[in-house]
C-alpha positions as CSV (number, residue, x, y, z in Angstrom):
1,M,-42.4,84.4,-297.8
2,I,-44.6,87.3,-297.7
3,V,-43.7,87.4,-293.4
4,G,-40.4,88.2,-294.4
5,S,-41.2,90.2,-296.7
6,V,-43.3,92.3,-294.9
7,A,-40.3,92.2,-291.3
8,C,-37.4,93.0,-293.7
9,G,-39.6,95.8,-295.1
10,A,-40.4,97.2,-290.9
11,A,-36.3,96.7,-289.9
12,L,-35.7,98.9,-293.6
13,A,-38.3,101.4,-292.2
14,Q,-36.8,102.0,-288.6
15,G,-33.9,103.3,-290.5
16,G,-31.0,102.3,-292.2
17,G,-32.0,99.1,-293.4
18,P,-31.1,95.7,-291.2
19,T,-27.8,94.2,-291.5
20,D,-26.8,90.4,-292.5
21,P,-27.2,89.1,-288.8
22,Q,-30.9,91.5,-288.0
23,I,-31.8,89.4,-291.4
24,A,-30.4,85.6,-290.5
25,A,-32.8,86.0,-287.8
26,T,-35.7,87.2,-288.9
27,V,-35.3,84.9,-291.6
28,V,-34.4,81.6,-288.5
29,T,-37.3,82.7,-286.3
30,A,-40.2,84.0,-289.1
31,N,-39.8,80.1,-291.0
32,P,-40.3,78.1,-288.2
33,V,-43.2,80.4,-286.9
34,D,-44.6,80.3,-290.8
35,I,-44.1,76.0,-290.1
36,D,-45.7,75.9,-286.9
37,A,-48.6,78.1,-288.6
38,A,-48.7,75.1,-291.4
39,K,-48.6,71.9,-288.7
40,L,-51.5,73.6,-287.7
41,A,-53.6,73.9,-290.2
42,Q,-52.4,69.5,-291.4
43,S,-53.8,69.0,-288.0
44,K,-57.5,70.9,-288.7
45,T,-58.6,71.7,-291.7
46,H,-60.8,69.2,-294.1
47,N,-60.1,70.7,-296.9
48,T,-57.9,69.3,-299.2
49,Q,-56.7,72.4,-301.2
50,V,-55.7,73.5,-297.4
51,K,-53.8,70.7,-296.4
52,G,-52.2,70.9,-299.3
53,F,-51.0,74.1,-299.6
54,A,-50.2,73.3,-295.9
55,D,-47.3,70.2,-296.8
56,L,-46.3,73.5,-299.3
57,M,-45.1,75.8,-296.4
58,V,-43.8,72.9,-294.4
59,T,-41.7,71.2,-297.2
60,D,-40.4,75.1,-298.5
61,H,-40.0,76.4,-295.0
62,T,-38.2,73.7,-293.7
63,G,-36.2,73.8,-296.7
64,V,-35.3,77.6,-296.3
65,N,-34.6,77.4,-293.3
66,K,-31.8,74.6,-294.0
67,S,-30.7,76.7,-296.5
68,A,-30.4,79.7,-294.5
69,T,-28.9,77.9,-291.9
70,A,-26.0,76.8,-294.0
71,L,-25.7,79.9,-295.4
72,V,-25.6,81.8,-292.3
73,T,-22.9,79.3,-290.9
74,K,-20.8,78.7,-293.9
75,L,-20.0,82.8,-293.7
76,R,-19.8,82.5,-290.3
77,V,-22.8,85.0,-289.0
78,T,-24.7,85.0,-285.9
79,P,-28.5,85.9,-286.3
80,E,-28.4,88.8,-284.1
81,S,-32.3,89.9,-281.9
82,N,-33.4,92.9,-283.3
83,P,-37.1,94.4,-283.3
84,T,-38.6,92.6,-286.0
85,S,-37.5,89.3,-285.0
86,Q,-38.8,90.1,-281.7
87,S,-41.8,91.1,-283.0
88,L,-42.7,88.3,-285.4
89,Q,-42.1,85.9,-282.0
90,K,-44.6,88.1,-279.9
91,S,-46.5,87.6,-282.1
92,W,-46.2,84.0,-282.9
93,R,-46.7,83.8,-278.8
94,R,-49.3,85.4,-278.6
95,Q,-51.4,83.6,-280.9
96,S,-50.5,80.5,-279.8
97,S,-51.2,81.0,-276.7
98,T,-55.2,80.8,-277.1
99,P,-54.6,78.8,-279.5
100,Q,-58.8,77.5,-280.0
101,E,-59.6,81.1,-280.7
102,L,-56.8,80.2,-283.5
103,I,-58.5,77.5,-284.7
104,R,-62.0,79.7,-284.6
105,R,-60.9,81.5,-286.4
106,S,-58.6,80.1,-288.8
107,F,-60.6,76.9,-290.1
108,R,-64.7,77.8,-289.6
């Protein structure tokens, strides 16, 4: 949820605020990123609290993604790529392209 708040804040800072299609793109981009990060945590941690939080993240963000998809379908909104959604994708690709470094930094 923090990523989504930051993403929307960044879009607002760009002037005029994001449109509904841009918000939809940000949500459907941010949730899979959070789910992937949580799955990485689930597979690497030995800490039960981290695992529990990762489990919660997967469950919650999967649910949010399903709800968001249902809502944009109902409203006939087509997600529109925007600087915020593109930045989220780029950042995750960069981090996930170096998973060993990410793992070393995250799960010491």
